[in-house]
N, CA, C, O and the ligand as a Tripos MOL2 file, in Angstrom:
@<TRIPOS>MOLECULE
protein
  293   291    74     0     0
PROTEIN
NO_CHARGES

@<TRIPOS>ATOM
      1 N         -87.1790  -39.2400  -31.9720 N.3       1 MET1
      2 CA        -85.7320  -39.1810  -31.8150 C.3       1 MET1
      3 C         -85.2800  -37.7160  -31.8740 C.2       1 MET1
      4 O         -85.6990  -36.9690  -32.7590 O.2       1 MET1
      5 N         -84.4450  -37.3200  -30.9510 N.am      2 ILE2
      6 CA        -83.9820  -35.9290  -30.9150 C.3       2 ILE2
      7 C         -82.4730  -35.8900  -31.1110 C.2       2 ILE2
      8 O         -81.7210  -36.5490  -30.3930 O.2       2 ILE2
      9 N         -82.0450  -35.1070  -32.0940 N.am      3 ALA3
     10 CA        -80.6130  -34.9050  -32.3160 C.3       3 ALA3
     11 C         -80.2440  -33.5150  -31.8150 C.2       3 ALA3
     12 O         -81.0230  -32.5690  -31.9340 O.2       3 ALA3
     13 N         -79.0460  -33.4070  -31.2550 N.am      4 LYS4
     14 CA        -78.5580  -32.1080  -30.7860 C.3       4 LYS4
     15 C         -77.6650  -31.5100  -31.8670 C.2       4 LYS4
     16 O         -76.7590  -32.1670  -32.3790 O.2       4 LYS4
     17 N         -77.9350  -30.2690  -32.1970 N.am      5 ILE5
     18 CA        -77.1330  -29.6010  -33.2200 C.3       5 ILE5
     19 C         -76.5910  -28.3000  -32.6650 C.2       5 ILE5
     20 O         -77.3370  -27.4420  -32.1920 O.2       5 ILE5
     21 N         -75.2720  -28.1720  -32.7330 N.am      6 LYS6
     22 CA        -74.6340  -26.9560  -32.2570 C.3       6 LYS6
     23 C         -74.4720  -26.0050  -33.4310 C.2       6 LYS6
     24 O         -73.8760  -26.3580  -34.4490 O.2       6 LYS6
     25 N         -74.9950  -24.8240  -33.2890 N.am      7 CYS7
     26 CA        -74.9280  -23.8410  -34.3640 C.3       7 CYS7
     27 C         -73.4820  -23.3930  -34.5780 C.2       7 CYS7
     28 O         -72.8420  -22.9100  -33.6440 O.2       7 CYS7
     29 N         -72.9580  -23.5500  -35.8020 N.am      8 PRO8
     30 CA        -71.5760  -23.1480  -36.0730 C.3       8 PRO8
     31 C         -71.3800  -21.6360  -35.9870 C.2       8 PRO8
     32 O         -70.2590  -21.1520  -35.8310 O.2       8 PRO8
     33 N         -72.4680  -20.9120  -36.0910 N.am      9 LYS9
     34 CA        -72.3770  -19.4510  -36.1220 C.3       9 LYS9
     35 C         -72.3340  -18.8530  -34.7240 C.2       9 LYS9
     36 O         -71.4720  -18.0230  -34.4350 O.2       9 LYS9
     37 N         -73.2520  -19.2610  -33.8530 N.am     10 CYS10
     38 CA        -73.3220  -18.6500  -32.5240 C.3      10 CYS10
     39 C         -73.0020  -19.6450  -31.4070 C.2      10 CYS10
     40 O         -72.8680  -19.2510  -30.2490 O.2      10 CYS10
     41 N         -72.8800  -20.9180  -31.7430 N.am     11 GLY11
     42 CA        -72.4680  -21.9060  -30.7520 C.3      11 GLY11
     43 C         -73.5790  -22.4210  -29.8520 C.2      11 GLY11
     44 O         -73.3300  -23.2370  -28.9640 O.2      11 GLY11
     45 N         -74.7990  -21.9530  -30.0720 N.am     12 VAL12
     46 CA        -75.9180  -22.4040  -29.2470 C.3      12 VAL12
     47 C         -76.3940  -23.7830  -29.7130 C.2      12 VAL12
     48 O         -76.4730  -24.0610  -30.9090 O.2      12 VAL12
     49 N         -76.7030  -24.6250  -28.7450 N.am     13 GLU13
     50 CA        -77.1510  -25.9630  -29.0850 C.3      13 GLU13
     51 C         -78.6670  -25.9950  -29.2260 C.2      13 GLU13
     52 O         -79.4060  -25.5080  -28.3700 O.2      13 GLU13
     53 N         -79.0980  -26.5780  -30.3200 N.am     14 GLY14
     54 CA        -80.5230  -26.7250  -30.5400 C.3      14 GLY14
     55 C         -80.8780  -28.1850  -30.6890 C.2      14 GLY14
     56 O         -80.0250  -29.0060  -31.0240 O.2      14 GLY14
     57 N         -82.1250  -28.5110  -30.4420 N.am     15 SER15
     58 CA        -82.5430  -29.8960  -30.6330 C.3      15 SER15
     59 C         -83.3980  -29.9920  -31.8900 C.2      15 SER15
     60 O         -84.1460  -29.0780  -32.2380 O.2      15 SER15
     61 N         -83.2630  -31.1000  -32.5370 N.am     16 PHE16
     62 CA        -83.8980  -31.3150  -33.8230 C.3      16 PHE16
     63 C         -84.5640  -32.6760  -33.7860 C.2      16 PHE16
     64 O         -83.9040  -33.6930  -33.5730 O.2      16 PHE16
     65 N         -85.8660  -32.6930  -33.9920 N.am     17 SER17
     66 CA        -86.5660  -33.9790  -33.9280 C.3      17 SER17
     67 C         -86.4910  -34.7000  -35.2650 C.2      17 SER17
     68 O         -86.6900  -34.1100  -36.3270 O.2      17 SER17
     69 N         -86.2040  -35.9730  -35.1830 N.am     18 LEU18
     70 CA        -86.0080  -36.7800  -36.3820 C.3      18 LEU18
     71 C         -86.9940  -37.9340  -36.4320 C.2      18 LEU18
     72 O         -87.3550  -38.5170  -35.4090 O.2      18 LEU18
     73 N         -87.4170  -38.2460  -37.6370 N.am     19 LEU19
     74 CA        -88.2580  -39.4150  -37.8260 C.3      19 LEU19
     75 C         -87.3900  -40.6590  -37.9810 C.2      19 LEU19
     76 O         -87.7630  -41.7640  -37.5870 O.2      19 LEU19
     77 N         -86.2070  -40.4310  -38.5760 N.am     20 GLU20
     78 CA        -85.2630  -41.5260  -38.7590 C.3      20 GLU20
     79 C         -83.9160  -41.0930  -38.2080 C.2      20 GLU20
     80 O         -83.7250  -39.9240  -37.8700 O.2      20 GLU20
     81 N         -82.9860  -42.0260  -38.1170 N.am     21 SER21
     82 CA        -81.6780  -41.6890  -37.5570 C.3      21 SER21
     83 C         -80.8060  -40.9460  -38.5640 C.2      21 SER21
     84 O         -79.7640  -40.3960  -38.2080 O.2      21 SER21
     85 N         -81.2390  -40.9340  -39.8230 N.am     22 SER22
     86 CA        -80.5130  -40.1850  -40.8390 C.3      22 SER22
     87 C         -81.4050  -39.1030  -41.4230 C.2      22 SER22
     88 O         -82.6070  -39.2900  -41.6170 O.2      22 SER22
     89 N         -80.7740  -37.9600  -41.6980 N.am     23 TYR23
     90 CA        -81.5290  -36.8400  -42.2380 C.3      23 TYR23
     91 C         -80.6160  -35.9440  -43.0430 C.2      23 TYR23
     92 O         -79.4610  -35.7210  -42.6820 O.2      23 TYR23
     93 N         -81.1460  -35.4320  -44.1380 N.am     24 GLN24
     94 CA        -80.4330  -34.4100  -44.8780 C.3      24 GLN24
     95 C         -81.4380  -33.3430  -45.2510 C.2      24 GLN24
     96 O         -82.4680  -33.6280  -45.8620 O.2      24 GLN24
     97 N         -81.1330  -32.1150  -44.8790 N.am     25 GLY25
     98 CA        -82.0630  -31.0480  -45.1740 C.3      25 GLY25
     99 C         -81.7130  -29.7810  -44.4380 C.2      25 GLY25
    100 O         -80.5860  -29.6000  -43.9780 O.2      25 GLY25
    101 N         -82.6910  -28.9070  -44.3300 N.am     26 SER26
    102 CA        -82.4260  -27.5980  -43.7640 C.3      26 SER26
    103 C         -82.6410  -27.5720  -42.2560 C.2      26 SER26
    104 O         -83.4440  -28.3230  -41.7010 O.2      26 SER26
    105 N         -81.9010  -26.6890  -41.6260 N.am     27 TYR27
    106 CA        -82.0060  -26.4790  -40.1910 C.3      27 TYR27
    107 C         -81.8500  -24.9930  -39.9130 C.2      27 TYR27
    108 O         -80.9800  -24.3410  -40.4910 O.2      27 TYR27
    109 N         -82.6910  -24.4470  -39.0290 N.am     28 ARG28
    110 CA        -82.5650  -23.0470  -38.6720 C.3      28 ARG28
    111 C         -82.2870  -22.9340  -37.1780 C.2      28 ARG28
    112 O         -82.9920  -23.5060  -36.3480 O.2      28 ARG28
    113 N         -81.2480  -22.1860  -36.8650 N.am     29 CYS29
    114 CA        -80.8930  -21.9580  -35.4640 C.3      29 CYS29
    115 C         -81.9760  -21.1090  -34.8020 C.2      29 CYS29
    116 O         -82.3800  -20.0770  -35.3370 O.2      29 CYS29
    117 N         -82.4440  -21.5580  -33.6230 N.am     30 TRP30
    118 CA        -83.5190  -20.8430  -32.9380 C.3      30 TRP30
    119 C         -83.0250  -19.5140  -32.3670 C.2      30 TRP30
    120 O         -83.8220  -18.6100  -32.1160 O.2      30 TRP30
    121 N         -81.7230  -19.3970  -32.1630 N.am     31 LYS31
    122 CA        -81.1850  -18.1970  -31.5250 C.3      31 LYS31
    123 C         -80.8390  -17.1130  -32.5420 C.2      31 LYS31
    124 O         -81.3840  -16.0110  -32.4970 O.2      31 LYS31
    125 N         -79.9280  -17.4360  -33.4600 N.am     32 CYS32
    126 CA        -79.4440  -16.4070  -34.3910 C.3      32 CYS32
    127 C         -80.1440  -16.4650  -35.7410 C.2      32 CYS32
    128 O         -79.8770  -15.6410  -36.6150 O.2      32 CYS32
    129 N         -81.0380  -17.4330  -35.9160 N.am     33 ARG33
    130 CA        -81.8400  -17.5710  -37.1370 C.3      33 ARG33
    131 C         -81.0120  -17.9140  -38.3730 C.2      33 ARG33
    132 O         -81.4920  -17.7940  -39.5000 O.2      33 ARG33
    133 N         -79.7780  -18.3370  -38.1600 N.am     34 ALA34
    134 CA        -78.9450  -18.7340  -39.2960 C.3      34 ALA34
    135 C         -79.4750  -20.0300  -39.8920 C.2      34 ALA34
    136 O         -80.0080  -20.8880  -39.1870 O.2      34 ALA34
    137 N         -79.3180  -20.1490  -41.1900 N.am     35 LEU35
    138 CA        -79.8050  -21.3280  -41.8940 C.3      35 LEU35
    139 C         -78.6510  -22.2170  -42.3200 C.2      35 LEU35
    140 O         -77.5930  -21.7370  -42.7270 O.2      35 LEU35
    141 N         -78.8720  -23.5110  -42.2190 N.am     36 PHE36
    142 CA        -77.8370  -24.4740  -42.5920 C.3      36 PHE36
    143 C         -78.4550  -25.6630  -43.3080 C.2      36 PHE36
    144 O         -79.6170  -26.0160  -43.1070 O.2      36 PHE36
    145 N         -77.6330  -26.2620  -44.1470 N.am     37 THR37
    146 CA        -77.9790  -27.5760  -44.6740 C.3      37 THR37
    147 C         -77.2220  -28.5770  -43.8280 C.2      37 THR37
    148 O         -75.9940  -28.5390  -43.7570 O.2      37 THR37
    149 N         -77.9480  -29.4630  -43.1930 N.am     38 ILE38
    150 CA        -77.2860  -30.4300  -42.3110 C.3      38 ILE38
    151 C         -77.4590  -31.8500  -42.8380 C.2      38 ILE38
    152 O         -78.4090  -32.1690  -43.5530 O.2      38 ILE38
    153 N         -76.5150  -32.6710  -42.4590 N.am     39 ARG39
    154 CA        -76.6020  -34.0910  -42.7970 C.3      39 ARG39
    155 C         -76.3290  -34.8880  -41.5280 C.2      39 ARG39
    156 O         -75.2750  -34.7550  -40.9060 O.2      39 ARG39
    157 N         -77.2870  -35.7070  -41.1630 N.am     40 LEU40
    158 CA        -77.1770  -36.5240  -39.9510 C.3      40 LEU40
    159 C         -77.1560  -37.9990  -40.3210 C.2      40 LEU40
    160 O         -77.9280  -38.4610  -41.1610 O.2      40 LEU40
    161 N         -76.2730  -38.7090  -39.6870 N.am     41 GLU41
    162 CA        -76.2300  -40.1570  -39.8680 C.3      41 GLU41
    163 C         -76.1270  -40.7960  -38.4950 C.2      41 GLU41
    164 O         -75.2540  -40.4590  -37.6950 O.2      41 GLU41
    165 N         -77.0310  -41.7170  -38.2410 N.am     42 ASN42
    166 CA        -77.0700  -42.3830  -36.9300 C.3      42 ASN42
    167 C         -77.0280  -41.3710  -35.7840 C.2      42 ASN42
    168 O         -76.3060  -41.5420  -34.8020 O.2      42 ASN42
    169 N         -77.8370  -40.2980  -35.9450 N.am     43 ASN43
    170 CA        -77.9530  -39.2850  -34.8980 C.3      43 ASN43
    171 C         -76.7140  -38.4150  -34.7360 C.2      43 ASN43
    172 O         -76.6190  -37.6360  -33.7870 O.2      43 ASN43
    173 N         -75.7700  -38.5430  -35.6520 N.am     44 GLU44
    174 CA        -74.5380  -37.7730  -35.5590 C.3      44 GLU44
    175 C         -74.4890  -36.7510  -36.6820 C.2      44 GLU44
    176 O         -74.8350  -37.0580  -37.8220 O.2      44 GLU44
    177 N         -74.0670  -35.5580  -36.3660 N.am     45 LEU45
    178 CA        -73.9690  -34.5210  -37.3660 C.3      45 LEU45
    179 C         -72.7370  -34.7430  -38.2400 C.2      45 LEU45
    180 O         -71.6030  -34.6910  -37.7640 O.2      45 LEU45
    181 N         -72.9790  -34.9890  -39.5230 N.am     46 LYS46
    182 CA        -71.8720  -35.2940  -40.4390 C.3      46 LYS46
    183 C         -71.4240  -34.0590  -41.1970 C.2      46 LYS46
    184 O         -70.2320  -33.8800  -41.4480 O.2      46 LYS46
    185 N         -72.3630  -33.2120  -41.5610 N.am     47 SER47
    186 CA        -71.9790  -31.9760  -42.2290 C.3      47 SER47
    187 C         -72.9990  -30.8820  -41.9450 C.2      47 SER47
    188 O         -74.1790  -31.1420  -41.7080 O.2      47 SER47
    189 N         -72.5100  -29.6720  -41.9780 N.am     48 CYS48
    190 CA        -73.3490  -28.5200  -41.6780 C.3      48 CYS48
    191 C         -72.8170  -27.3470  -42.4980 C.2      48 CYS48
    192 O         -71.7390  -26.8190  -42.2260 O.2      48 CYS48
    193 N         -73.5900  -26.9520  -43.5040 N.am     49 GLU49
    194 CA        -73.1280  -25.8910  -44.3790 C.3      49 GLU49
    195 C         -74.1040  -24.7280  -44.3720 C.2      49 GLU49
    196 O         -75.3180  -24.9260  -44.3280 O.2      49 GLU49
    197 N         -73.5700  -23.5140  -44.4170 N.am     50 PRO50
    198 CA        -74.4390  -22.3400  -44.4300 C.3      50 PRO50
    199 C         -75.3680  -22.3600  -45.6310 C.2      50 PRO50
    200 O         -74.9990  -22.8150  -46.7130 O.2      50 PRO50
    201 N         -76.5610  -21.8670  -45.4270 N.am     51 LEU51
    202 CA        -77.5920  -21.8930  -46.4590 C.3      51 LEU51
    203 C         -78.1710  -20.4820  -46.5760 C.2      51 LEU51
    204 O         -78.4390  -19.8270  -45.5690 O.2      51 LEU51
    205 N         -78.3570  -20.0290  -47.8020 N.am     52 SER52
    206 CA        -78.9450  -18.7060  -47.9890 C.3      52 SER52
    207 C         -80.4650  -18.8060  -47.8870 C.2      52 SER52
    208 O         -81.0360  -19.8890  -48.0200 O.2      52 SER52
    209 N         -81.1130  -17.6620  -47.6490 N.am     53 GLN53
    210 CA        -82.5750  -17.6460  -47.5270 C.3      53 GLN53
    211 C         -83.2210  -18.1880  -48.8010 C.2      53 GLN53
    212 O         -84.2060  -18.9230  -48.7430 O.2      53 GLN53
    213 N         -82.6520  -17.8150  -49.9590 N.am     54 GLU54
    214 CA        -83.1940  -18.2810  -51.2420 C.3      54 GLU54
    215 C         -83.1370  -19.7970  -51.3530 C.2      54 GLU54
    216 O         -84.1080  -20.4560  -51.7270 O.2      54 GLU54
    217 N         -81.9580  -20.3310  -51.0120 N.am     55 GLU55
    218 CA        -81.7800  -21.7780  -51.0770 C.3      55 GLU55
    219 C         -82.7200  -22.4780  -50.0930 C.2      55 GLU55
    220 O         -83.2760  -23.5380  -50.3780 O.2      55 GLU55
    221 N         -82.8790  -21.8450  -48.9240 N.am     56 PHE56
    222 CA        -83.7580  -22.4100  -47.9050 C.3      56 PHE56
    223 C         -85.1850  -22.5050  -48.4350 C.2      56 PHE56
    224 O         -85.8380  -23.5390  -48.3000 O.2      56 PHE56
    225 N         -85.6600  -21.4250  -49.0360 N.am     57 ASP57
    226 CA        -87.0160  -21.4030  -49.6020 C.3      57 ASP57
    227 C         -87.1830  -22.5040  -50.6500 C.2      57 ASP57
    228 O         -88.2070  -23.1840  -50.7160 O.2      57 ASP57
    229 N         -86.1320  -22.6530  -51.4690 N.am     58 ARG58
    230 CA        -86.1760  -23.6680  -52.5120 C.3      58 ARG58
    231 C         -86.2460  -25.0790  -51.8950 C.2      58 ARG58
    232 O         -86.9710  -25.9570  -52.3620 O.2      58 ARG58
    233 N         -85.4680  -25.2440  -50.8410 N.am     59 GLN59
    234 CA        -85.4440  -26.5330  -50.1400 C.3      59 GLN59
    235 C         -86.8160  -26.8520  -49.5460 C.2      59 GLN59
    236 O         -87.2840  -27.9900  -49.5860 O.2      59 GLN59
    237 N         -87.4480  -25.8080  -48.9910 N.am     60 GLN60
    238 CA        -88.7770  -25.9890  -48.4080 C.3      60 GLN60
    239 C         -89.7710  -26.4350  -49.4820 C.2      60 GLN60
    240 O         -90.6150  -27.2980  -49.2410 O.2      60 GLN60
    241 N         -89.6580  -25.8380  -50.6610 N.am     61 GLU61
    242 CA        -90.5370  -26.2060  -51.7750 C.3      61 GLU61
    243 C         -90.3370  -27.6680  -52.1550 C.2      61 GLU61
    244 O         -91.2980  -28.4060  -52.3760 O.2      61 GLU61
    245 N         -89.0760  -28.0710  -52.2260 N.am     62 ILE62
    246 CA        -88.7490  -29.4540  -52.5740 C.3      62 ILE62
    247 C         -89.3270  -30.4030  -51.5250 C.2      62 ILE62
    248 O         -89.9090  -31.4360  -51.8570 O.2      62 ILE62
    249 N         -89.1560  -30.0330  -50.2490 N.am     63 ASP63
    250 CA        -89.6800  -30.8710  -49.1650 C.3      63 ASP63
    251 C         -91.2010  -30.9810  -49.2540 C.2      63 ASP63
    252 O         -91.7740  -32.0480  -49.0360 O.2      63 ASP63
    253 N         -91.8410  -29.8570  -49.5780 N.am     64 ALA64
    254 CA        -93.3020  -29.8480  -49.6970 C.3      64 ALA64
    255 C         -93.7480  -30.7550  -50.8480 C.2      64 ALA64
    256 O         -94.7310  -31.4880  -50.7420 O.2      64 ALA64
    257 N         -93.0110  -30.6810  -51.9280 N.am     65 LEU65
    258 CA        -93.3220  -31.5310  -53.0900 C.3      65 LEU65
    259 C         -93.1580  -33.0030  -52.7390 C.2      65 LEU65
    260 O         -93.9880  -33.8420  -53.0890 O.2      65 LEU65
    261 N         -92.0800  -33.2900  -52.0480 N.am     66 LYS66
    262 CA        -91.8090  -34.6740  -51.6450 C.3      66 LYS66
    263 C         -92.9580  -35.1970  -50.7890 C.2      66 LYS66
    264 O         -93.4290  -36.3180  -50.9770 O.2      66 LYS66
    265 N         -93.4010  -34.3630  -49.8420 N.am     67 ALA67
    266 CA        -94.4940  -34.7550  -48.9450 C.3      67 ALA67
    267 C         -95.7560  -35.0390  -49.7460 C.2      67 ALA67
    268 O         -96.4950  -35.9830  -49.4660 O.2      67 ALA67
    269 N         -95.9840  -34.1950  -50.7550 N.am     68 LYS68
    270 CA        -97.1500  -34.3450  -51.6160 C.3      68 LYS68
    271 C         -97.1220  -35.6970  -52.3320 C.2      68 LYS68
    272 O         -98.1090  -36.4320  -52.3720 O.2      68 LYS68
    273 N         -95.9530  -35.9880  -52.8910 N.am     69 PHE69
    274 CA        -95.8160  -37.2430  -53.6270 C.3      69 PHE69
    275 C         -95.9850  -38.4440  -52.7070 C.2      69 PHE69
    276 O         -96.5530  -39.4660  -53.0900 O.2      69 PHE69
    277 N         -95.4810  -38.2990  -51.4890 N.am     70 LYS70
    278 CA        -95.5910  -39.3870  -50.5110 C.3      70 LYS70
    279 C         -97.0540  -39.6910  -50.2160 C.2      70 LYS70
    280 O         -97.4470  -40.8540  -50.1210 O.2      70 LYS70
    281 N         -97.8560  -38.6410  -50.0720 N.am     71 GLN71
    282 CA        -99.2700  -38.8020  -49.7580 C.3      71 GLN71
    283 C         -99.9870  -39.6190  -50.8400 C.2      71 GLN71
    284 O        -100.8650  -40.4350  -50.5590 O.2      71 GLN71
    285 N         -99.5800  -39.3670  -52.0700 N.am     72 HIS72
    286 CA       -100.2420  -40.0610  -53.1660 C.3      72 HIS72
    287 C         -99.6110  -41.4250  -53.4340 C.2      72 HIS72
    288 O        -100.0890  -42.2240  -54.2400 O.2      72 HIS72
    289 N         -98.5250  -41.6450  -52.7240 N.am     73 GLY73
    290 CA        -97.8880  -42.9110  -52.6760 C.3      73 GLY73
    291 C         -97.4420  -43.5730  -53.8970 C.2      73 GLY73
    292 O         -96.8910  -44.6720  -53.8370 O.2      73 GLY73
    293 ZN        -77.0190  -19.7780  -34.1010 Zn       74 ZN74
@<TRIPOS>BOND
     1     1     2 1
     2     2     3 1
     3     3     4 2
     4     3     5 am
     5     5     6 1
     6     6     7 1
     7     7     8 2
     8     7     9 am
     9     9    10 1
    10    10    11 1
    11    11    12 2
    12    11    13 am
    13    13    14 1
    14    14    15 1
    15    15    16 2
    16    15    17 am
    17    17    18 1
    18    18    19 1
    19    19    20 2
    20    19    21 am
    21    21    22 1
    22    22    23 1
    23    23    24 2
    24    23    25 am
    25    25    26 1
    26    26    27 1
    27    27    28 2
    28    27    29 am
    29    29    30 1
    30    30    31 1
    31    31    32 2
    32    31    33 am
    33    33    34 1
    34    34    35 1
    35    35    36 2
    36    35    37 am
    37    37    38 1
    38    38    39 1
    39    39    40 2
    40    39    41 am
    41    41    42 1
    42    42    43 1
    43    43    44 2
    44    43    45 am
    45    45    46 1
    46    46    47 1
    47    47    48 2
    48    47    49 am
    49    49    50 1
    50    50    51 1
    51    51    52 2
    52    51    53 am
    53    53    54 1
    54    54    55 1
    55    55    56 2
    56    55    57 am
    57    57    58 1
    58    58    59 1
    59    59    60 2
    60    59    61 am
    61    61    62 1
    62    62    63 1
    63    63    64 2
    64    63    65 am
    65    65    66 1
    66    66    67 1
    67    67    68 2
    68    67    69 am
    69    69    70 1
    70    70    71 1
    71    71    72 2
    72    71    73 am
    73    73    74 1
    74    74    75 1
    75    75    76 2
    76    75    77 am
    77    77    78 1
    78    78    79 1
    79    79    80 2
    80    79    81 am
    81    81    82 1
    82    82    83 1
    83    83    84 2
    84    83    85 am
    85    85    86 1
    86    86    87 1
    87    87    88 2
    88    87    89 am
    89    89    90 1
    90    90    91 1
    91    91    92 2
    92    91    93 am
    93    93    94 1
    94    94    95 1
    95    95    96 2
    96    95    97 am
    97    97    98 1
    98    98    99 1
    99    99   100 2
   100    99   101 am
   101   101   102 1
   102   102   103 1
   103   103   104 2
   104   103   105 am
   105   105   106 1
   106   106   107 1
   107   107   108 2
   108   107   109 am
   109   109   110 1
   110   110   111 1
   111   111   112 2
   112   111   113 am
   113   113   114 1
   114   114   115 1
   115   115   116 2
   116   115   117 am
   117   117   118 1
   118   118   119 1
   119   119   120 2
   120   119   121 am
   121   121   122 1
   122   122   123 1
   123   123   124 2
   124   123   125 am
   125   125   126 1
   126   126   127 1
   127   127   128 2
   128   127   129 am
   129   129   130 1
   130   130   131 1
   131   131   132 2
   132   131   133 am
   133   133   134 1
   134   134   135 1
   135   135   136 2
   136   135   137 am
   137   137   138 1
   138   138   139 1
   139   139   140 2
   140   139   141 am
   141   141   142 1
   142   142   143 1
   143   143   144 2
   144   143   145 am
   145   145   146 1
   146   146   147 1
   147   147   148 2
   148   147   149 am
   149   149   150 1
   150   150   151 1
   151   151   152 2
   152   151   153 am
   153   153   154 1
   154   154   155 1
   155   155   156 2
   156   155   157 am
   157   157   158 1
   158   158   159 1
   159   159   160 2
   160   159   161 am
   161   161   162 1
   162   162   163 1
   163   163   164 2
   164   163   165 am
   165   165   166 1
   166   166   167 1
   167   167   168 2
   168   167   169 am
   169   169   170 1
   170   170   171 1
   171   171   172 2
   172   171   173 am
   173   173   174 1
   174   174   175 1
   175   175   176 2
   176   175   177 am
   177   177   178 1
   178   178   179 1
   179   179   180 2
   180   179   181 am
   181   181   182 1
   182   182   183 1
   183   183   184 2
   184   183   185 am
   185   185   186 1
   186   186   187 1
   187   187   188 2
   188   187   189 am
   189   189   190 1
   190   190   191 1
   191   191   192 2
   192   191   193 am
   193   193   194 1
   194   194   195 1
   195   195   196 2
   196   195   197 am
   197   197   198 1
   198   198   199 1
   199   199   200 2
   200   199   201 am
   201   201   202 1
   202   202   203 1
   203   203   204 2
   204   203   205 am
   205   205   206 1
   206   206   207 1
   207   207   208 2
   208   207   209 am
   209   209   210 1
   210   210   211 1
   211   211   212 2
   212   211   213 am
   213   213   214 1
   214   214   215 1
   215   215   216 2
   216   215   217 am
   217   217   218 1
   218   218   219 1
   219   219   220 2
   220   219   221 am
   221   221   222 1
   222   222   223 1
   223   223   224 2
   224   223   225 am
   225   225   226 1
   226   226   227 1
   227   227   228 2
   228   227   229 am
   229   229   230 1
   230   230   231 1
   231   231   232 2
   232   231   233 am
   233   233   234 1
   234   234   235 1
   235   235   236 2
   236   235   237 am
   237   237   238 1
   238   238   239 1
   239   239   240 2
   240   239   241 am
   241   241   242 1
   242   242   243 1
   243   243   244 2
   244   243   245 am
   245   245   246 1
   246   246   247 1
   247   247   248 2
   248   247   249 am
   249   249   250 1
   250   250   251 1
   251   251   252 2
   252   251   253 am
   253   253   254 1
   254   254   255 1
   255   255   256 2
   256   255   257 am
   257   257   258 1
   258   258   259 1
   259   259   260 2
   260   259   261 am
   261   261   262 1
   262   262   263 1
   263   263   264 2
   264   263   265 am
   265   265   266 1
   266   266   267 1
   267   267   268 2
   268   267   269 am
   269   269   270 1
   270   270   271 1
   271   271   272 2
   272   271   273 am
   273   273   274 1
   274   274   275 1
   275   275   276 2
   276   275   277 am
   277   277   278 1
   278   278   279 1
   279   279   280 2
   280   279   281 am
   281   281   282 1
   282   282   283 1
   283   283   284 2
   284   283   285 am
   285   285   286 1
   286   286   287 1
   287   287   288 2
   288   287   289 am
   289   289   290 1
   290   290   291 1
   291   291   292 2
@<TRIPOS>SUBSTRUCTURE
     1 MET1         2 RESIDUE 1 A MET
     2 ILE2         6 RESIDUE 1 A ILE
     3 ALA3        10 RESIDUE 1 A ALA
     4 LYS4        14 RESIDUE 1 A LYS
     5 ILE5        18 RESIDUE 1 A ILE
     6 LYS6        22 RESIDUE 1 A LYS
     7 CYS7        26 RESIDUE 1 A CYS
     8 PRO8        30 RESIDUE 1 A PRO
     9 LYS9        34 RESIDUE 1 A LYS
    10 CYS10       38 RESIDUE 1 A CYS
    11 GLY11       42 RESIDUE 1 A GLY
    12 VAL12       46 RESIDUE 1 A VAL
    13 GLU13       50 RESIDUE 1 A GLU
    14 GLY14       54 RESIDUE 1 A GLY
    15 SER15       58 RESIDUE 1 A SER
    16 PHE16       62 RESIDUE 1 A PHE
    17 SER17       66 RESIDUE 1 A SER
    18 LEU18       70 RESIDUE 1 A LEU
    19 LEU19       74 RESIDUE 1 A LEU
    20 GLU20       78 RESIDUE 1 A GLU
    21 SER21       82 RESIDUE 1 A SER
    22 SER22       86 RESIDUE 1 A SER
    23 TYR23       90 RESIDUE 1 A TYR
    24 GLN24       94 RESIDUE 1 A GLN
    25 GLY25       98 RESIDUE 1 A GLY
    26 SER26      102 RESIDUE 1 A SER
    27 TYR27      106 RESIDUE 1 A TYR
    28 ARG28      110 RESIDUE 1 A ARG
    29 CYS29      114 RESIDUE 1 A CYS
    30 TRP30      118 RESIDUE 1 A TRP
    31 LYS31      122 RESIDUE 1 A LYS
    32 CYS32      126 RESIDUE 1 A CYS
    33 ARG33      130 RESIDUE 1 A ARG
    34 ALA34      134 RESIDUE 1 A ALA
    35 LEU35      138 RESIDUE 1 A LEU
    36 PHE36      142 RESIDUE 1 A PHE
    37 THR37      146 RESIDUE 1 A THR
    38 ILE38      150 RESIDUE 1 A ILE
    39 ARG39      154 RESIDUE 1 A ARG
    40 LEU40      158 RESIDUE 1 A LEU
    41 GLU41      162 RESIDUE 1 A GLU
    42 ASN42      166 RESIDUE 1 A ASN
    43 ASN43      170 RESIDUE 1 A ASN
    44 GLU44      174 RESIDUE 1 A GLU
    45 LEU45      178 RESIDUE 1 A LEU
    46 LYS46      182 RESIDUE 1 A LYS
    47 SER47      186 RESIDUE 1 A SER
    48 CYS48      190 RESIDUE 1 A CYS
    49 GLU49      194 RESIDUE 1 A GLU
    50 PRO50      198 RESIDUE 1 A PRO
    51 LEU51      202 RESIDUE 1 A LEU
    52 SER52      206 RESIDUE 1 A SER
    53 GLN53      210 RESIDUE 1 A GLN
    54 GLU54      214 RESIDUE 1 A GLU
    55 GLU55      218 RESIDUE 1 A GLU
    56 PHE56      222 RESIDUE 1 A PHE
    57 ASP57      226 RESIDUE 1 A ASP
    58 ARG58      230 RESIDUE 1 A ARG
    59 GLN59      234 RESIDUE 1 A GLN
    60 GLN60      238 RESIDUE 1 A GLN
    61 GLU61      242 RESIDUE 1 A GLU
    62 ILE62      246 RESIDUE 1 A ILE
    63 ASP63      250 RESIDUE 1 A ASP
    64 ALA64      254 RESIDUE 1 A ALA
    65 LEU65      258 RESIDUE 1 A LEU
    66 LYS66      262 RESIDUE 1 A LYS
    67 ALA67      266 RESIDUE 1 A ALA
    68 LYS68      270 RESIDUE 1 A LYS
    69 PHE69      274 RESIDUE 1 A PHE
    70 LYS70      278 RESIDUE 1 A LYS
    71 GLN71      282 RESIDUE 1 A GLN
    72 HIS72      286 RESIDUE 1 A HIS
    73 GLY73      290 RESIDUE 1 A GLY
    74 ZN74       293 GROUP 0 **** ****
């Protein structure tokens, strides 16, 4: 599933592949490299907030941990 996300900073549209129709997490614009926390519901962008590099790194760590826990089920 591919969701289209328009970057609030530079206005460029990017595509984001989803495993489910809902998603909450980080997104990086391919053009201006701006980071955002996005929330998608039923393939629709519900919220998009600027994210700092520090917060992004932290989010990545959390996602990695989640993936780890999932593997061990
Ligand atoms: Zn952008």
